[in-house]
C-alpha positions, -999 to 999 in steps of 0.1 A, spaced: 194 103 112 181 80 78 210 52 73 191 47 40 220 46 13 195 57 -13 163 72 -10 127 52 -15 115 59 -45 84 51 -60 76 50 -100 49 28 -107 14 9 -82 -1 -23 -93 -19 -50 -79 -27 -79 -82 -53 -99 -64 -40 -100 -23 -9 -74 -24 2 -41 -40 37 -43 -59 52 -13 -60 79 -11 -79 105 15 -69 134 39 -88 165 18 -79 150 -15 -100 135 -31 -60 100 -48 -62 85 -49 -23 50 -63 -23 29 -50 1 -1 -76 5 -36 -58 5 -43 -68 46 -19 -39 58 -49 -17 43 -82 -29 45 -94 11 28 -74 -8 -4 -83 -42 -3 -119 -34 1 -120 -8 -38 -124 -13 -65 -95 -17 -91 -108 12 -108 -98 32 -74 -66 18 -71 -57 23 -102 -63 55 -92 -30 66 -71 -6 93 -70 30 92 -68 40 129 -37 64 137 -29 85 137 -60 77 96 -56 83 94 -13 47 89 -8 18 70 -25 -20 86 -27 -53 83 -36 -80 109 -34 -112 88 -34 -104 62 -7 -86 90 13 -57 63 23 -16 85 24 11 59 22 44 63 24 65 42 10 96 46 38 70 30 56 58 5 33 98 -11 32 93 -9 73 69 -31 76 47 -9 89 9 -16 84 -21 6 79 -27 22 125 -60 35 117 -87 23 142 -107 -5 141 -94 -8 103 -70 -40 114 -104 -54 123 -121 -53 88 -94 -65 73 -93 -100 96 -128 -100 84 -126 -95 53 -89 -126 50 -115 -144 76 -142 -145 46 -121 -150 22 -104 -183 39 -143 -197 42 -145 -191 3 
């Protein structure tokens, strides 16, 4: 059973150096660390901006990156569960910290 009063629906996505910013139809703005999604972390700005809002706002899709993200999962704090991706994210984080 879904206990949310309003289903979270995405209307826009943008990025800064470390964060994916998700604008929701109800006015909320959610920041998600790119380290949660290694494919987005490694992507170029052009690749990141080439997304489609799917399911009437319930999902995000990047065809060129083979990435699909549920808006509800983002609100619940769910990270990429692809095997090996978390290790790559940790390595990227470590490299950045060394800069």
